[in-house]
C-alpha positions in Angstrom: 0.0 0.0 0.0 2.8 2.4 0.9 4.6 1.7 -2.4 1.4 2.1 -4.3 0.8 5.5 -2.6 4.4 6.5 -3.4 4.0 5.7 -7.1 0.6 7.4 -7.3 2.1 10.6 -5.8 5.0 10.4 -8.3 2.5 9.9 -11.2 0.6 13.0 -10.0 3.9 15.0 -10.1 4.3 15.2 -6.3 7.8 14.7 -4.9 8.2 13.4 -1.4 11.2 14.6 0.6 12.0 12.9 3.8 13.0 15.2 6.6 15.7 12.9 8.0 17.2 11.8 4.6 16.2 13.9 1.6 17.4 11.4 -1.0 15.5 8.4 0.3 12.4 9.0 -1.8 14.0 10.6 -4.9 15.7 7.4 -6.2 13.5 4.8 -7.8 15.9 1.9 -7.6 15.2 -1.5 -6.2 17.4 -0.7 -3.2 15.5 2.6 -2.5 12.2 0.6 -2.7 13.5 -2.0 -0.3 14.6 0.8 2.2 11.1 2.5 1.9 9.4 -0.8 2.6 11.6 -1.7 5.6 11.1 1.8 7.0 7.4 1.5 6.5 7.3 -1.9 8.2 9.2 -0.5 11.2 6.9 2.5 11.4 3.8 0.1 11.4 5.5 -2.1 14.1 6.3 0.9 16.2 2.7 2.2 16.0 1.3 -1.2 16.9 3.6 -1.5 19.9 2.7 2.0 21.1 -1.1 1.2 20.8 -0.6 -2.1 22.7 1.4 -0.5 25.5 -1.2 2.3 25.9 -4.1 -0.3 25.9 -2.3 -2.3 28.6 -1.7 0.7 30.7 -5.4 1.8 30.5 -6.6 -1.8 31.4 -4.2 -2.0 34.4 -5.4 1.4 35.7 -9.0 0.4 35.1 -8.5 -2.8 37.1 -6.6 -1.1 39.8 -8.9 1.9 40.4 -12.2 0.7 38.9 -12.6 4.1 37.3 -13.1 5.3 33.8 -9.7 6.0 32.3 -10.7 7.2 28.8 -12.5 10.2 27.6 -13.6 13.4 29.2 -15.1 13.2 32.7 -18.9 13.6 32.8 -20.7 16.3 34.8 -21.8 13.5 37.2 -18.2 12.7 37.8 -16.9 16.3 38.1 -19.9 18.0 39.8 -22.4 15.5 41.2 -24.0 18.3 43.3 -25.3 19.9 40.1 -27.1 16.7 39.2 -28.5 16.4 42.7 -29.9 20.0 42.5 -31.3 19.4 39.0 -33.1 16.3 40.3 -34.5 18.1 43.2 -35.8 20.9 41.0 -37.4 18.4 38.6 -39.4 16.8 41.4 -41.0 20.1 42.5 -44.7 20.6 42.0 -45.9 22.2 39.9 -43.4 20.6 37.5 -40.7 22.9 36.1 -39.7 22.9 32.5 -36.1 22.1 31.5 -35.5 25.8 30.8 -36.8 26.8 34.2 -34.6 24.2 35.9 -31.6 25.6 33.9 -32.5 29.1 35.1 -32.8 27.9 38.7 -29.5 26.2 38.5 -27.9 29.4 37.2 -29.4 31.4 40.0 -28.0 28.9 42.5 -24.5 29.4 40.9 -24.4 26.2 38.9 -23.3 27.2 35.4 -21.1 25.7 32.7 -17.3 26.2 32.9 -17.9 29.3 30.6 -20.2 30.8 33.2 -23.5 30.5 31.2 -26.6 28.6 32.1 -26.9 25.0 31.1 -29.0 24.3 28.0 -32.3 22.5 28.2 -30.7 19.5 26.5 -27.9 19.5 29.1 -30.5 19.5 31.9 -32.3 16.7 30.2 -29.0 14.7 30.1 -28.5 15.5 33.8 -31.9 14.1 34.7 -31.4 10.9 32.7 -28.1 10.0 34.4 -28.6 6.8 36.3 
């Protein structure tokens, strides 16, 4: 695939220049092709090893702590008190709309990191958290 891409770029008039060895892509000899293939194989191997190491580290940490180790932390993880207040507001009678709950949260000082009131869809997500 790598050699096919190289020849396709050459056919389109694009010249590849390696940062570490400017002549490695210029020559179109059997030796240069072999070097490109070997370098590509090492790059693929290195990427696969890095991915495997990172996966192993994530799995070890997950087993050790039992916590989520990937992705951004949710509002429930960062600020559970906001979820609790939103639930209390949603259980009031007469029933408040999502926008009214958002406004009440903002009045109580519970806003997004940017300092604005939560959207109605964000409040809906808060209320659907198990």
